[in-house]
N, C-alpha and C positions, 0 to 999 in steps of 0.2 A: 503494500500500500505506500510506504514511504517513497519507494521508488518511483511510482506512478504519478505521485504528487510532484516529486522533484522534476520529473520529465515534463509534466503540464507546465509548471512553472517556468522551466527554461524555454520550453516552446512559445509561451506567452511572451517572455522577454525578447526572444529573438525576432518574432513577428512584430513587436512594438518598436524595435529598433531598425528593421529593415527599410521603412520608407525614409528615414533620415539618412541612412547610409547611400541610399540609391538617389537621393535629391541631387538635380544637376545644378550647378550654379548658373546665375543668371548673368552672364559676363558680355552682354550686348550693350556696348556704349551707346548705340543708336536710340534704345529706350532712354537713355538719361538726355540725349540731344532732344528727343521728341518732347520733353517738359518744356513748355513754353515760358520764356522769359517774359516778365512785364504783365503776367496775368495773375500775379500774387500767389505763385504756386510755392506752398511751403514745403520744404523738404529736410530731411536730416541726412547728414553725411559723416560716415564713420573713416577715418584716415588710418594708414598703417601705423601711425604712432599710438593709435588707440584713442584718440580724441573724437567725440561726436559733436558736430556743429549743427545747430538749427538755424533755419532762416528761410528767406525767400530767394527764389532762383533770380540772378541778375543776368547771368549769361553762361551759355555752354557752347563748346567748341569742341573740336577733335582732340585737343590737348589738354583742356582744364574746364573746370566749373567755377563760376563765381557766385557767391551767395552774400546776402545782405544779412548779417548776424542778428539772431533774435535774443534779446536780453531777457531776464526772468519777468520783468514788469512790463517791457514795451520793446519795439524794435529799436536796434541801435543805428547809428550812421556809419558803423564799421561794416567794410565789405573785406571778404577773404577770398582769394582765388587758390584753388586746391588743383594741383596736377593731377592728369589722369593716372599716372602710376601710383600716385599717393592715395587714391581713393580705393577703399576697400569694399564700402557698401553705400547704396543711395536708397532711401526710403521716401515715400510722401510721408507727410506729418502733420499733425495738427498743433498748431501753436496755441497755447493756453494763456493768456493774459488775464489778469484780475479775476481768476477763477480760484475760489477756495474750497476747502472741504468742510464747510460748516455741517451739512447734513450728516455727513459720514462721522465726523467727530462727536456730534449730538448723540448718534445711535451708540458709538463706542462709549462714551461717558455714561449713558443711561444703563448700557450692560454691565459697566464697571460698578456703577452704584447697586444694581440689581446683585451683582457677584457680593458686593460687601454685605448687603441684607441678608443673602442667602448663607453667608458665612457665619454672620451673627446668629441666625436662626439655627444652624447646624450645630454651632458651639454651645448654645443654650440648652440643646436637647429636647426642646419643647416645640417641635414643628407646629402645633396647633396655634400657638401664641406668637403673633409677629411682634417685632420690638417697636415700640412707641416711636412715631415719626419716620416709619421705613419708607413711606412715599416720597418724604422730603429727601432721603438719601439718594433716592433714584434721580429726583429732579435736580438735585445739586450736582450730581454727576453729569446729567445731561447739559446743565448750563455750564460747567466746568469744560466739557468736551466742545461745546459751541464756542465758547471764547478761544480755546485752543485752534479750533478749526479755521477762525478768522485769519490766523497767522500762518496756517499750514496751507501754503499754495501748491496747487496742482502743477506737476511738471509738463514740459512739452512732451507730445506722444507720438512714437513712430507708427506708421500705418503700414500700407503695401510695400513690399520689397520691390525696388526697381531694377537695381544693379548689384551684382555681387560677384567677386573673383574668388 
């Protein structure tokens, strides 16, 4: 029985890894050149040095790509030209300016407050009696989460892969 289970687990792992191993790189620079400059097309470019730059396409030719760099809060005036041989991957991207995580952080804070209430109930060994002000602890947790969410900004996001070597 153990041998059968180990064979099934090995087979599942091999089947799940196979599509990754057979994936062909998208090494067609023409797909990058097809991205139209001036139409505020946002992209992410990963270089061979490991840096990922987010921004708007300014120009693309056979030798390089020029993008206007996106900062954390707004577009910068800085433009960067990356040589074709230094480009590792190019994605379409979604630039997120002034987006925060208030909703997500509120739910996380409420969950943390609920966990505190559950811990207090479990420690008191009296599951039938909730501690006084249990609802307030959940509300305080939600409020603290919302305050943290105001400062927790969303990062720019990579979308569809356009080019990879």
